[in-house]
C-alpha positions in Angstrom: -2.3 -24.5 5.5 -5.5 -25.8 7.0 -6.9 -22.7 8.6 -6.0 -19.8 6.3 -7.5 -19.6 2.8 -6.1 -16.5 1.2 -3.5 -13.7 1.4 -4.4 -10.3 0.0 -1.5 -8.1 -1.0 -1.1 -4.4 -1.4 1.1 -3.4 -4.4 3.5 -0.5 -4.1 5.9 -0.9 -1.2 4.6 -4.5 -0.5 5.2 -6.5 -3.7 6.7 -3.9 -6.1 8.5 -0.6 -5.8 10.8 -1.0 -2.8 10.3 2.2 -0.8 7.0 3.0 -2.4 8.8 5.7 -4.5 6.7 5.9 -7.6 3.9 8.1 -6.2 6.0 10.4 -4.1 7.7 12.4 -6.8 4.5 12.5 -8.8 2.5 14.1 -5.9 5.3 16.7 -5.5 5.3 17.4 -9.3 1.5 17.6 -9.5 1.2 20.2 -6.7 4.2 22.1 -8.2 2.2 22.4 -11.5 -0.1 24.7 -9.5 2.7 26.7 -7.8 2.5 24.9 -4.4 5.5 23.1 -3.0 4.9 20.0 -0.8 7.5 17.9 1.0 7.9 14.2 0.6 6.8 13.7 4.2 3.6 15.6 3.5 3.1 13.5 0.3 3.7 10.2 2.2 1.3 10.9 5.1 -2.0 9.6 3.5 -0.2 6.8 1.4 -2.4 3.9 0.6 -5.6 5.9 0.0 -7.2 6.2 -3.4 -5.2 8.9 -5.1 -7.9 11.5 -5.3 -8.6 11.0 -1.5 -4.8 11.2 -1.0 -4.7 14.6 -2.8 -7.7 15.8 -0.7 -5.9 14.7 2.5 -2.7 16.6 1.5 -4.8 19.6 0.6 -6.3 19.6 4.1 -3.0 20.0 5.8 -2.9 23.5 7.3 0.4 24.4 5.8 -0.6 23.2 2.3 -4.0 25.0 2.5 -2.2 28.2 3.4 0.3 27.8 0.6 -2.5 27.2 -1.8 -4.3 30.3 -0.6 -1.1 32.4 -0.8 -0.7 31.3 -4.4 -4.3 31.3 -5.7 -6.0 33.7 -3.4 -8.6 31.2 -2.2 -8.8 28.1 0.0 -8.6 24.9 -2.1 -12.0 23.3 -3.0 -13.3 20.2 -4.7 -12.6 21.6 -8.1 -9.0 22.2 -7.2 -8.6 18.6 -5.9 -10.0 17.5 -9.3 -7.5 19.7 -11.2 -4.5 18.3 -9.3 -5.8 14.7 -9.7 -6.2 15.2 -13.4 -2.5 16.2 -13.6 -1.4 13.4 -11.2 -2.9 10.4 -13.0 -1.1 10.7 -16.3 2.2 11.5 -14.5 1.8 8.4 -12.4 1.1 6.3 -15.5 4.3 7.6 -17.0 6.5 6.6 -14.0 4.9 3.5 -12.6 6.8 1.1 -14.8 10.1 2.8 -13.7 9.4 1.3 -10.3 8.0 -2.0 -11.4 10.7 -4.4 -10.1 9.3 -7.0 -7.7 10.5 -6.6 -4.1 13.1 -9.3 -3.3 11.4 -12.7 -2.5 8.0 -11.8 -3.8 7.8 -14.4 -6.7 9.3 -17.2 -4.5 7.0 -16.5 -1.5 3.8 -16.2 -3.6 4.7 -19.5 -5.4 5.2 -21.1 -2.0 1.8 -19.9 -0.7 0.0 -21.2 -3.8 1.7 -24.6 -3.3 0.2 -24.6 0.2 -3.3 -24.1 -1.3 -3.6 -20.4 -0.5 -5.4 -18.0 -3.0 -3.7 -14.7 -3.8 -5.7 -11.5 -3.9 -4.6 -7.9 -4.2 -6.0 -4.4 -3.6 -4.4 -1.1 -4.4 -4.7 2.7 -4.1 -3.8 2.9 -7.8 -6.6 3.2 -10.4 -7.0 0.7 -13.3 -5.4 3.2 -15.6 -2.3 3.4 -13.5 -2.2 -0.4 -13.0 -2.5 -1.2 -16.7 1.2 -0.9 -17.6 2.3 -2.3 -14.3 0.4 -5.6 -14.5 2.3 -7.2 -17.4 5.6 -6.1 -15.9 4.8 -7.8 -12.6 3.5 -10.9 -14.3 6.7 -11.3 -16.3 8.6 -11.4 -13.0 6.3 -13.9 -11.4 3.6 -12.0 -9.6 0.1 -12.4 -11.1 -2.7 -12.4 -8.4 -5.9 -14.3 -8.7 -7.8 -11.1 -8.0 -7.1 -7.4 -8.4 -9.4 -4.6 -7.0 -8.3 -1.0 -7.7 -9.2 2.4 -6.3 -12.2 3.6 -8.3 -13.7 0.2 -8.8 -16.0 0.9 -5.9 -17.6 4.0 -4.4 -15.5 3.9 -1.3 -11.8 3.4 -0.9 -9.4 2.6 2.0 -9.7 2.3 4.9 -13.3 1.3 4.1 -13.4 -2.5 3.6 -15.3 -2.4 0.3 -12.3 -3.5 -1.8 -11.7 -6.4 0.6 -15.3 -7.5 0.4 -15.0 -7.5 -3.4 -11.9 -9.6 -3.1 -13.7 -12.1 -0.9 -16.3 -12.5 -3.6 -13.8 -12.8 -6.5 -11.7 -15.4 -4.6 -14.7 -17.2 -3.2 -13.2 -17.1 0.2 -14.5 -16.6 3.7 -15.1 -16.2 6.6 -12.9 -13.1 6.9 -10.7 -14.5 9.7 -9.3 -17.0 7.1 -7.8 -14.2 5.2 -4.6 -12.1 5.8 -4.1 -8.6 4.5 -0.5 -7.7 3.9 0.2 -3.9 3.5 2.8 -1.2 4.1 0.4 1.6 5.0 -1.9 2.4 7.9 -5.0 2.9 5.7 -4.2 -0.4 3.9 -4.0 -2.2 7.2 -7.2 -0.5 8.3 -8.9 -1.8 5.2 -8.1 -5.3 6.4 -9.0 -4.7 10.0 -12.4 -3.1 9.0 -13.1 -6.2 6.9 -12.3 -8.5 9.8 -9.1 -10.1 8.5 -5.7 -10.7 10.0 -3.2 -8.0 9.1 0.5 -8.1 8.6 2.5 -4.8 8.2 5.5 -4.6 6.0 8.0 -2.2 7.5 11.3 -2.0 5.6 10.2 -2.1 2.0 7.3 0.3 2.1 6.0 3.7 2.9 6.8 3.5 6.6 10.5 3.2 6.0 10.4 5.0 2.6 13.9 4.4 1.2 15.2 2.4 -1.8 17.5 -0.5 -1.2 20.5 1.6 -2.1 19.6 4.4 0.2 18.9 1.9 2.9 22.3 0.4 2.6 23.9 3.9 3.0 22.3 4.5 6.4 24.6 4.5 9.4 23.7 1.6 11.7 22.2 3.9 14.4 20.1 5.7 11.8 18.9 2.4 10.3 17.9 1.1 13.7 16.0 4.3 14.6 14.2 4.4 11.2 13.3 0.7 11.5 12.0 1.1 15.1 9.8 4.1 13.9 8.4 2.1 11.0 7.5 -0.9 13.2 5.9 1.4 15.8 3.9 3.2 13.0 2.5 -0.1 11.7 1.8 -1.5 15.2 0.0 1.7 16.0 -2.1 1.2 12.9 -3.3 -2.1 14.3 -1.2 -4.7 12.5 -1.4 -8.1 14.2 2.2 -8.8 13.1 4.9 -6.6 11.5 7.7 -8.0 9.4 10.7 -6.5 7.6 9.5 -7.5 4.1 7.6 -10.2 2.1 10.5 -12.7 2.5 9.4 -12.9 6.2 5.8 -13.6 5.4 5.8 -17.4 5.5 6.9 -17.4 9.2 4.2 -14.8 10.0 1.5 -16.9 8.3 2.6 -19.9 10.3 2.1 -17.9 13.5 -1.4 -16.9 12.4 -2.2 -20.5 11.4 -1.3 -21.6 14.9 -3.3 -18.9 16.5 -6.4 -19.9 14.4 -5.8 -23.5 15.4 -6.0 -22.5 19.0 -9.3 -20.8 18.5 -8.1 -17.2 18.2 -9.7 -14.7 15.8 -8.5 -11.3 14.5 
């Protein structure tokens, strides 16, 4: 690589936790602790945000707001968001290592990128507390980024570009157009777009598709094709410059971006 300097990865759904499953059940359980049922689709909607922001976004859904009022007699407020968040975090810490397996191809691809001289950054909607048990699990399997910026490290989270700016500083990279953000969520891609980087959406292993490898294999061909098309459309609509099935396809995508930079294109 002569044009690109760094790749910045999201975590859940991009490099670990095929299907981005760890947070889903926890969001449902956290709301259930307060007598409010939410669906997996409602839980998935704001995926990629800092988790308190995510809870706030779910709370703002009209159906959820009404369900909260029916159960508690008042519309949910900031104190209620904090109460759900305080339940969510320890639950997520408990389950995050149950979904710590690297997505197929991650260690090999990252090693190849480093061999080409690229630096490896990462940002996540998880807090430091949630990431603490996950980091050694990922490292043991071959993924240990040069930089990690977590939700809560900075005043603003995704899609604000602050975490990407911190990553630029920690990696010593720049300008922004020499960096690629790889993510499975719209707000994660927005983080990269707002920072001025290239963005690559990951469709089949992350939130947009939302299934484990086993459940994916069980889909009928027509259902798989429809779900894949929807995931691609979702990530393209979020502004991804390129969309790929999974991290195993990333080298080819980076080669395309390298060529576009060589021709004078910019994100």
